[in-house]
C-alpha positions in Angstrom: -6.5 -8.4 -25.2 -8.7 -8.3 -22.1 -9.0 -5.4 -20.0 -11.2 -3.8 -17.3 -11.9 -0.4 -18.5 -13.9 2.4 -16.4 -16.4 4.5 -18.9 -17.7 6.5 -16.0 -16.9 7.6 -12.7 -18.6 5.6 -9.7 -18.3 2.2 -7.3 -15.6 -0.3 -9.0 -18.4 -3.0 -9.0 -20.8 -0.8 -10.9 -18.2 1.0 -12.9 -15.7 -1.4 -13.9 -16.3 -3.4 -17.3 -14.6 -6.1 -19.0 -13.6 -5.7 -22.6 -11.5 -6.6 -25.6 -9.2 -3.8 -26.2 -6.2 -3.1 -28.6 -2.8 -3.6 -26.6 -1.1 -0.5 -25.7 1.8 0.9 -27.5 4.7 2.3 -26.1 5.9 5.5 -26.8 9.5 6.6 -26.4 11.3 5.2 -23.4 8.2 2.8 -22.7 8.0 -0.6 -22.9 5.5 -3.1 -23.4 5.1 -5.7 -20.9 2.7 -9.1 -20.5 0.9 -8.9 -17.1 1.7 -12.0 -14.6 -0.1 -10.5 -11.7 -1.6 -7.1 -10.7 -1.8 -6.0 -7.2 -5.1 -4.0 -5.7 -4.4 -1.2 -4.2 -6.7 1.6 -2.5 -5.9 4.2 -5.4 -7.7 1.8 -7.8 -11.0 2.4 -5.7 -10.3 6.0 -5.7 -9.5 5.8 -9.6 -12.6 4.2 -10.1 -14.9 6.9 -8.2 -12.6 9.8 -9.6 -11.3 10.8 -6.2 -7.7 10.2 -6.7 -5.0 13.1 -7.0 -4.6 11.7 -11.1 -7.8 11.9 -13.0 -6.9 9.9 -16.5 -9.3 10.6 -19.2 -12.2 8.3 -19.6 -12.2 5.2 -20.1 -9.1 4.0 -18.5 -8.0 1.1 -17.0 -7.0 0.7 -13.5 -4.5 -1.3 -11.8 -1.4 1.2 -10.5 1.1 -2.0 -10.0 2.3 -5.2 -11.6 4.4 -7.8 -11.8 4.9 -8.8 -15.8 7.5 -9.9 -18.3 9.0 -7.9 -21.2 9.6 -9.0 -24.2 12.9 -10.1 -23.8 12.2 -12.2 -21.0 13.0 -10.1 -17.8 10.5 -10.5 -14.7 10.2 -6.8 -13.8 7.7 -4.8 -11.2 6.3 -1.4 -12.9 4.0 1.0 -12.4 1.6 1.2 -15.7 1.2 4.4 -17.6 -2.1 5.3 -17.3 -4.8 5.4 -18.8 -3.5 1.7 -19.8 -3.6 0.3 -16.1 -2.5 -3.1 -14.8 -5.9 -5.4 -14.7 -5.3 -6.3 -18.3 -3.0 -8.7 -20.2 -0.5 -5.9 -21.4 0.6 -2.8 -20.1 3.3 -0.1 -21.1 5.6 1.4 -18.5 8.3 3.4 -18.5 11.8 1.6 -19.2 14.0 3.7 -16.6 11.5 2.6 -14.0 11.2 -1.0 -13.8 12.6 -3.1 -11.1 13.7 -6.4 -11.2 11.3 -8.8 -9.7 12.9 -10.7 -6.3 13.5 -14.2 -6.9 12.3 -14.9 -3.5 9.1 -14.3 -4.4 6.4 -15.5 -6.7 4.4 -13.3 -9.2 1.7 -12.2 -6.9 4.1 -11.6 -4.1 6.3 -9.5 -6.0 3.6 -7.1 -7.5 2.4 -6.4 -3.8 6.0 -5.7 -3.1 6.1 -2.5 -4.7 4.1 0.5 -3.9 3.2 -0.5 -0.3 6.5 -1.4 0.9 8.4 1.5 -0.8 5.4 3.6 1.1 6.4 1.8 4.3 10.4 2.2 3.7 10.2 5.8 3.3 7.4 6.5 5.4 8.9 5.0 8.4 13.0 5.2 7.5 13.0 8.8 5.4 10.4 10.6 6.9 10.2 9.0 10.5 13.5 8.2 11.0 12.5 5.3 13.4 15.1 3.9 15.7 15.1 0.2 17.0 13.9 0.1 20.4 11.0 3.0 19.7 7.3 2.1 19.7 5.3 2.2 16.3 1.7 2.6 16.0 0.1 1.2 12.7 -3.4 2.1 11.7 -5.1 -0.6 9.8 -2.2 -3.3 10.5 -4.1 -6.2 8.4 -4.8 -3.9 5.3 -2.2 -4.1 2.4 -0.2 -0.9 3.2 -0.3 -1.7 7.0 0.9 -5.1 6.8 4.1 -3.9 5.0 4.5 -1.2 7.8 4.1 -4.0 10.6 6.6 -6.2 8.9 9.0 -3.3 8.1 9.0 -1.7 11.9 9.8 -5.3 13.1 12.5 -5.6 10.7 13.8 -2.2 12.3 13.9 -3.6 15.7 10.4 -1.7 16.9 7.6 -2.8 19.6 4.9 -2.7 16.6 1.1 -1.8 18.1 -1.4 -2.6 15.3 -4.5 -1.2 15.3 -7.8 -2.9 13.2 -11.2 -3.5 13.2 -12.6 -6.8 14.2 -11.5 -10.1 15.4 -10.5 -11.6 12.1 -8.5 -8.8 11.3 -7.1 -9.0 14.5 -5.7 -12.5 14.3 -3.9 -11.6 11.1 -2.2 -8.7 12.7 -1.0 -11.0 15.3 0.1 -13.6 12.6 2.1 -10.5 11.2 4.1 -9.9 14.1 2.4 -7.3 15.9 3.7 -6.9 19.8 0.0 -5.7 20.8 -3.0 -5.5 18.5 -6.0 -3.1 19.4 -9.1 -4.1 18.3 -10.9 -0.2 17.4 -14.3 -1.7 17.7 -14.3 -2.9 21.0 -11.0 -1.3 22.8 -10.0 2.4 23.6 -7.0 3.0 21.5 -5.7 5.6 23.2 -5.8 4.0 26.6 -4.3 0.9 25.3 -1.2 2.6 23.9 -0.6 4.7 27.0 -0.9 1.4 29.2 1.4 -0.4 26.8 4.2 2.5 26.9 4.0 3.3 30.7 2.4 6.4 29.7 4.6 7.8 27.1 3.1 6.9 23.8 3.8 5.7 20.1 7.0 7.4 19.1 5.9 6.6 15.4 2.6 6.5 14.3 1.9 5.4 10.3 -1.5 6.7 9.5 -2.9 5.6 6.1 -6.9 5.8 7.6 -7.0 9.6 8.6 -10.4 10.4 10.6 -10.6 9.3 13.8 -7.7 7.5 13.9 -5.5 10.7 13.5 -7.4 12.2 16.0 -6.8 9.5 18.8 -3.4 8.9 17.3 -2.3 12.7 18.5 -3.8 11.8 22.0 -1.3 9.1 22.7 1.8 10.7 20.7 5.0 10.4 22.6 7.4 13.6 23.0 9.2 14.2 20.0 6.6 11.5 18.3 6.1 11.8 14.4 2.6 11.2 12.8 3.2 9.8 8.9 0.3 10.9 7.0 -0.1 8.0 4.4 -3.5 8.2 2.9 -7.3 9.0 4.4 -8.9 5.7 3.5 -11.9 6.8 6.0 -12.7 9.2 3.4 -12.0 11.8 6.3 -9.0 14.2 5.9 -8.3 15.5 9.4 -7.3 19.3 9.9 -4.6 19.2 12.3 -4.2 21.7 15.3 -1.2 23.1 15.2 -1.2 24.7 18.3 -1.7 20.7 19.8 1.5 19.9 17.6 3.3 23.0 19.4 2.5 22.0 23.1 3.0 18.4 22.6 6.3 18.6 21.0 5.6 16.3 17.9 5.7 16.3 14.0 3.2 15.4 11.4 5.1 14.5 8.2 3.5 13.8 4.8 4.5 10.5 2.3 3.5 11.0 -1.1 5.8 7.9 -2.6 5.3 8.7 -6.0 7.5 11.8 -6.0 10.0 10.2 -5.3 10.2 8.2 -8.5 10.4 12.1 -10.2 12.5 13.9 -7.3 15.0 11.1 -6.6 14.7 7.6 -8.4 18.3 6.9 -7.0 16.4 6.5 -3.7 13.8 4.0 -5.3 16.2 1.9 -6.6 18.1 1.8 -3.7 14.7 0.8 -1.4 14.0 -1.9 -3.8 17.6 -3.7 -3.5 16.9 -3.1 0.3 13.5 -4.8 0.3 14.6 -7.2 -2.3 17.3 -8.5 0.6 14.8 -8.5 3.3 12.6 -10.6 1.0 15.4 -13.2 0.5 16.3 -13.5 4.4 12.3 -13.8 4.6 12.1 -11.0 6.8 9.1 -9.9 4.9 7.0 -11.4 2.9 3.7 -10.0 1.1 0.4 -11.1 2.7 -1.4 -12.3 0.1 -5.0 -12.8 1.0 -6.5 -13.9 -2.4 -5.3 -14.9 -5.9 -8.3 -14.0 -8.5 -8.7 -14.8 -12.0 -9.4 -11.7 -14.2 -13.1 -12.1 -14.5 -13.3 -11.2 -10.6 -10.9 -8.0 -10.5 -14.0 -5.8 -9.9 -15.7 -7.4 -7.3 -12.0 -7.9 -5.5 -11.3 -3.9 -6.3 -14.6 -3.4 -4.6 -13.6 -5.4 -1.5 -10.7 -3.2 -1.1 -12.5 -0.2 -1.2 -14.9 -1.4 1.3 -12.3 -2.1 3.9 -13.3 -5.5 4.4 -10.3 -7.0 2.5 -7.2 -8.3 4.8 -3.2 -7.8 3.3 -3.3 -7.9 -0.7 -5.8 -9.0 -3.0 -3.9 -9.6 -6.4 -5.5 -10.2 -10.0 -4.1 -12.7 -12.1 -4.9 -12.0 -15.7 -3.7 -15.4 -17.0 -6.0 -17.0 -14.5 -3.6 -19.2 -12.9 -2.4 -19.3 -9.5 1.0 -17.8 -9.4 
């Protein structure tokens, strides 16, 4: 089969190599899956760089979520078992963790419904307890993770403020349904949030960026607000001032979705049922900006690494347009 492999750590465009490889062999409790669509996530870039919390042995294939087909014809969502990731024609995954692909979504959309939307749902509902009528501030609102949070926030009845970088991404965020879009390149985030909320601030902040995004968020957080720490796409991990959290009476909560797979898998399946229902109603629909053939995967991962993409880029191993 064809598979992208990483033999040394570095930038995706430099270290990902398209090779012929043997199909992975399922272990006990695992199943072989033909990949129909593999969604690109920022962790794929971190895996290439050797900066992710999981460091598979070299060489490995990146790709942390796919929509595929099992030998018995089931269309499923899966998180492939590293080091045999999703940018390949076949993967293996744990049978118990497979989720049925929503019928309302095509392969590319279904692949993108998994980690990003699960992260958004658990972050907003389990960790932040977002309520209808509250104000949600979403950083990187036009990106894969942020766009999911925007849609889920609107579905929950929140007023959603999206932060983006540049006019093109601002247009995408507006199309996603943001009630207010702030371009961080030319606008003061803190002032804009305070003005939009009558000085109250954001009740919930969804932050997959870290760095300056976090620093500005806590300057415009509401009384009893909640900051959900999802990731550090900026490369800068904030050092929270706990005295500030105490004085302003807000919460800082972390969200590592992968832990739910081992700690509470029933909650993951319940979340998937909810997301499937929302997709069937058209309330959420993953934003797919590009569907690229297998040969273009490395360049696509690099664009996600560089932060120049919007929504999700999905790799189609067969070269089709699903």
